[in-house]
N, C-alpha and C positions, 0 to 999 in steps of 0.2 A: 313719247314724243317720235317725230319722225322729222329729217334733215332735208328739207326739198335744197339743191343747190342749182342754181341757173347760169350755167357755167361757173363763173369764180365766184356771185355773190349769194351767200349763203343765207337763209332766215326759216325760220322754226314756225312748225303749224301748232297749237296745241292743241292735246287730248284732251276731250270734255272728260272731268275725274264726274263721278257717279252722284256727288249730292249736292249738284248745285240746283238752283230753281229751275223754275220752267220758265223764265226771261230772261236766265242768262243762258240757261240751254239753245233756247230760239235765238239769241243772239249771235252766241259760237256757233251755229248750224248757219246761219246766215255768211257769217264771216266769213267761213270753211269754202259756201260754199261761191261765193265773188273768188277770192282767190283761187279757188281749180280753176271759175269761169277766166279768169286774167289770163290762167297761165296755158291753158283750151287753147287761148287765139291769140299770143304774141310768138313774135316768129324767133323763137328762142330754144334752145337745145335744154334739157334739164332732166335730172334723175332724182328718185326718190330712193335715200336709203335706211330703211328701216330699223330700230336699231332693235335687231332679235339678236339671242347667242344659238340656237339653234338652227343650223340649214344654213346661215351666212348667205340666207337669200340678199338677190339685188334685184329690185323694180326698175327698169327703165324707159320709158317713153311709154307707159300703162301694162307692160307688160313683168309678169310674173311669176315665175318657178321656184317656189320653195320645197327642196328636199331632206326630210328627217334621214340625214349620211349614218349609215350603219356603225364606223365609225363613230359615232358621237356618242355611244350607248356602251361599249366594249367592255370600259372600266365601271358600267351600274354593277351596285353589288344585288343581282337577281340573277338567278339559274337561264329564264326565256324572257326575251324583250319581244315584243312588240313592235312593226314598224307600217305604216301607210304612207305609199308615197302616187302622185299622181304624174305622169310621163306625157309632152305630145310626141308625135307620130314620128320612128325614125330616128328615136333617142339613143344614144349611147354612151354607156357605161368603159371609160377604157380598162383594161386589164386591172385588176386588185385584189386581195383577201382579205378577212377577216379572220381574227385570232377564235371568234366562235364559227360553229355551225352556222345555215343560212338556207331554212327551208324559204324559199322564195315563188310565191303565188299569185297571177293576176288575173285579179275578177274582173277586170275587161282586156282587151285586144290579148296579143303573144308575143311570150317573151323566150329566146332565142340566147342559152348560154354557151359560149365556147370557153376551154379549157386548153395545155397544150396536150392532154390525152384527149379530146373528145369533142362535139357539138351535141347539145340537147335543145331539143324544141317542146314548150308545153305549148298546147293550147290550150280551150276554152274549157276548164272543169278538169285542168291537172296542172301539177308544182313541179320544180325542179328542186332536189337535196343536194346542194353545194355543201362537203365537208369541212373543217375548220383547214385556213393554212391553206385551199386550194386556189389559186390564178383563175380566177374566168370576169371574162369579160361576160358584157350583157346587150341586148340589142333586142330594142323593142318594136313589133310588129304594130301599126294603130298607135290609135292614144292610147295607153296601160295604166290602170290605175290599180299597183301591189298592193300585196298583202302578204309582208313578210315577219316572218321571227326569226332570229338566231338566237341559240341554244349551246351554251357552253358545253365542256365536256362532262360534267358532274350530272347533267339533268339529259343527255344526248348520246349517254355512256351503249345504251341499244341500236345508236342509230346506224344507220351503211357506214361504211370508210373509202366511199366510193359514189362520184358522181350521179343522181337518176332520176327518171320522170315517174312522177305514183298518180294518179288518181283521188281525185278533189271529190270526197263525199259532202252529202249536202252539211251532217252533219261539222265537219272537219271545216269546210265553207264557212260557215256562220264562228265556230272558234273562232278563223283565223281573222272573222271582220272584230269581234268582240277585245281581239289580244293587240289589236292597231288601236285601238280607245283607250285600254288599258294605261297606268302611268305608271311610268318604269318602274320608279321606285314602292310598286303594288307592295300590299300585306299579305305577305306567303302564308298566311295562315287563314287569311280568309278568305271571298270570293275571289278574288282575283288570281289568288296563287293556284286554287281549283281549279279554274279557267285555264291557266298552263300547262302545269300538270296534265289535265285529261288532253289539251292539246298534242305533247309532248307523245301521250302515250296511241291517239289517233292518229299520228306522223308515224310512229314505227309499226303500225298495221297496214296501211296504205299500199293497195294493190301497187305493185310496180306492175310499167307500163312500158314498152319494147320499142322506144322511140333512142334509139343514141345509133348515133355514130363517128366509131373512135379512131382515133390517128397514131399511126406507126411510127416507131421509130426512127425506122431507116427512111434515108434522106431521099435516096430516090422514089422509092414508093411512096413517101409521105407530099413531097411535090408532087407524084401524078395523082393522088386521090383529092387535094387542096385542088387542083386546075377541072377534078369531074366535078366537085364540089359545086365552083361555080358556073356550073352547065350541065346538072345529070343528063345522062343520057341512058333509059331503062335497056334497048339495046344491045349497049359494049358487052366485050364478050372477052373471056379469060383471053383468049390469043390474041385478039389486038392488045392487052397490056402486056403479054408475057415480050413479044413483041420489043412494046416500043419499050421494054425494060430488056433486050437482049438477054432473053432468061429463056428456058422451054419450062414446056407445060407446066409439069411434075413440081418444079424447083419454084416455079409462082407460087403452085396455090399453096405449099407448104410455107412457104414467107409471106406469105397473106395471113394463111391464117394463125400462123404466131403472133404475125403483131397486130393485130385488129382482135382477135378469140372470137372472127367468124372467117364462112367463107366467102366468096367473094362476092354470090349470086346475093347474102346478105345481107352483106356490106352495101353493095349497090340498090339493093329492096331499100335501106336506112336514111338510105343518100336523097334517093327520090320522095320519100314522108317528105323529111325533112327540108324540101325544099317547098313540096304541095303545103304543108300544112301553114304557114305565113300565106300564100300567096288563096289560100281559099281565106280564111280569117280575115283577109282586106276586101273581096269579094270576086272577084278573077270567077270564070266559069269553071265548071269542071273540066267539058271538052276542050277549052285552052290550054288547060292544063295538063292536061293527058297527053295533049298533040308536041306540046312544047320539051315534055319528058321524054317522048320516043316512043310510046306506046298506041298501040295502031289506034284506040282509042276511046271514049272515056267508059264503055264497060271493061276492056279487060284492067283497064283502073282503077274505078271502083272495087271489082274484085278483089285486088292485090291489097288494097285498102284496107275496105270490111275486112279482109282475111289475119288481117295485123293488129286492125286496131278497134276491132270488133264493133265497126259501126260505118256507115255509108259515108262517104266525105259530104256531101252535102249536110251533115249533120254538124261540120264545121266553118259550115257555111253562114254568115249575119243574118 
């Protein structure tokens, strides 16, 4: 049963039960069609509130965005739970965390994950592993279909304790799709339990992809890094950064490596890649991206891209 509220005067649209005969069914369809037509031409605002427990979705003026929230499954008595969601372009999930680890895969589009420690971008055929308890926000680039799994500590003991981007093999991709269709309280000893066990084993051995932009804890350096991420430029130098931070070159390079675990050149390259991947997925030209990032042309950019990710940038365009 769904409640329709035109301004303040409610009435209900009956849901047709499956056991009525053909004439009753036809009458019900005509009745509902008439009411839908009447409301389509009526000069009033209304909202349809479906009585659903999961997702607490709200449909207003014919638009619906129901989501299965991970928090809805925190207490499900299963070690692994699959979730599938569809998000519109540029949708953002504010910073949050889960008691379970989350393996986040975008079947279409690109997901960008940010934590206090860094940023990770997962283009097609890649996924982000987010350990339990990690505060993170997520930005969708393009229309995104996610297929993710929540894994508790008993099943995910062998998984990494830090965020990372990993490659999604064809087998892992199919397991993620299958997991999103498995009931939350599946039979642990049946087919669904086997799917989930194999899924965790595949995640554990998935190859790590070097796409990460770690954030320093040093306040002044962190501010400079965040400013750079807003407009990455491949031509910026150590001397420019050390001068801006009033440090000599030696002190700056030591501080940068200690804070990020990378050399300045490595970090700058990762920042450029993280900026390029969402634009490639959005269909921007390789030449425009290369020039905006400060490369002399698409050739230098493509060479760097393929060296780091093992494929040319054209592989990541729609």
